[in-house]
C-alpha positions in Angstrom: -30.6 20.1 -59.8 -27.8 22.4 -58.6 -30.6 23.7 -56.0 -31.2 19.9 -54.9 -27.2 19.2 -54.8 -26.6 22.4 -53.0 -29.5 21.5 -50.6 -28.0 18.0 -50.1 -24.8 19.1 -49.3 -25.9 21.7 -46.9 -27.9 19.1 -44.8 -24.6 17.0 -45.0 -22.6 19.5 -43.5 -24.9 20.5 -40.8 -25.1 16.7 -40.1 -21.5 16.3 -39.8 -21.4 19.7 -37.8 -24.0 18.5 -35.3 -22.2 15.2 -34.7 -18.8 16.9 -34.2 -20.6 19.2 -31.7 -21.8 16.2 -29.9 -18.5 14.5 -29.6 -17.0 17.7 -28.4 -19.7 17.9 -25.6 -19.3 14.2 -25.1 -15.6 14.9 -24.1 -17.0 16.8 -21.0 -17.9 13.7 -19.3 -15.6 11.9 -16.8 -13.9 8.5 -17.9 -15.6 5.3 -16.9 -12.6 4.8 -14.7 -11.6 7.1 -12.4 -9.2 6.6 -9.1 -9.9 8.8 -6.3 -7.3 9.0 -4.1 -7.7 10.1 -0.4 -5.6 10.7 2.6 -6.5 10.9 6.5 -3.9 11.7 8.7 -3.3 9.1 11.5 -2.2 10.1 15.2 1.0 8.2 16.4 2.9 8.1 19.7 6.6 7.9 19.9 8.0 5.3 22.2 11.5 6.6 23.5 11.8 4.3 26.4 13.8 1.5 24.5 16.9 0.5 23.0 18.1 -2.2 20.5 19.0 -5.5 22.1 23.0 -5.9 22.4 22.7 -9.0 20.3 20.8 -7.2 17.2 22.8 -7.2 14.2 22.0 -5.9 10.6 23.7 -4.9 7.2 20.8 -3.1 5.9 18.2 -0.9 7.3 15.0 -2.3 8.4 11.3 -0.9 8.4 9.5 -3.3 10.8 5.9 -3.8 11.6 5.6 -5.7 14.9 2.4 -6.7 16.3 3.2 -8.7 19.5 5.4 -8.3 22.7 7.3 -11.5 21.5 8.1 -10.0 18.2 9.2 -6.7 19.7 11.3 -8.2 22.5 13.4 -9.8 19.5 14.7 -6.2 18.5 14.3 -4.1 21.5 14.4 -3.9 25.3 13.3 -1.6 27.9 16.1 1.1 29.0 15.3 0.7 32.7 15.0 -3.1 32.2 11.8 -2.9 34.3 8.4 -4.0 32.6 6.7 -0.9 33.5 7.2 0.6 29.9 5.7 -2.7 28.2 3.6 -1.9 25.0 -0.1 -2.7 25.2 -0.5 -4.5 21.9 -4.2 -4.7 22.6 -4.4 -1.0 21.9 -1.5 -0.6 19.7 0.9 -2.1 16.9 4.6 -0.9 16.3 6.4 0.6 13.3 10.1 0.6 13.9 12.9 2.1 11.5 16.4 0.7 12.2 19.3 2.0 10.1 22.7 0.9 9.4 25.5 1.4 11.7 26.8 5.0 11.8 29.6 6.7 13.8 27.8 9.9 13.4 24.5 11.0 15.4 21.5 9.9 13.2 18.0 9.9 14.0 14.8 9.4 12.1 11.9 11.6 11.8 8.3 10.9 10.8 6.7 13.5 9.0 3.5 12.1 8.4 1.4 9.0 8.3 -1.6 8.9 6.5 -4.3 6.4 5.5 -4.3 6.6 2.0 -6.5 4.2 0.1 -6.4 1.2 2.4 -2.6 1.6 3.0 -0.8 3.4 5.7 1.7 5.6 4.1 4.7 6.5 6.4 6.8 9.5 5.4 10.0 10.0 7.3 13.4 11.6 6.9 16.8 10.4 8.2 18.7 13.2 9.8 22.3 12.8 10.1 24.4 15.4 12.1 28.0 15.7 11.7 28.7 14.8 15.3 31.0 12.0 15.7 30.3 9.1 18.1 32.8 7.0 20.0 31.6 4.0 18.5 29.0 2.8 15.6 25.6 2.3 16.7 22.3 1.5 15.0 19.9 4.3 14.8 16.4 3.4 15.4 12.7 5.1 16.1 10.0 3.3 17.5 6.2 4.5 17.1 3.1 3.2 18.2 -0.1 3.3 16.1 -3.7 2.4 17.0 -4.5 -1.3 16.4 -7.5 -0.6 14.2 -4.9 0.3 11.5 -3.1 -3.1 12.1 -4.5 -5.0 9.1 -3.5 -2.2 6.6 -0.7 -2.6 4.4 2.3 -0.3 5.2 4.1 1.9 2.7 7.3 3.5 3.8 8.5 6.4 2.0 11.8 8.3 2.8 11.5 11.8 2.2 
């Protein structure tokens, strides 16, 4: 009787031990839902032959996605007032950063643009130099991106 009890107990421990070992091995598997993040750098051009329209006013900073010349002309004009610098919206779309008025020299610097999970992530910083200006101005920056990315959501990240 003691031998039978001892044998059954031993079999029970071995069975439980094997099941725990299987559970431990099973934890090495990847979970059913995995989110993979991939990122691809995107090339861009800086458009610096433009200035803000004189009638432009805003009380907050703006990040704009502009997809047509008409929309672009609402905010910007050619510095030389010629149409020689017209943006080819068949090739590009525009991302523009417009800050709040400042009496110090302020600029935007794009650090990176990445295609990240069907979104364009634009990381940029605002550089402010303690150089006083005669009058308050709106800092701005204009970048051109290949139109093949035009349908993607845009995510601006101040870095």
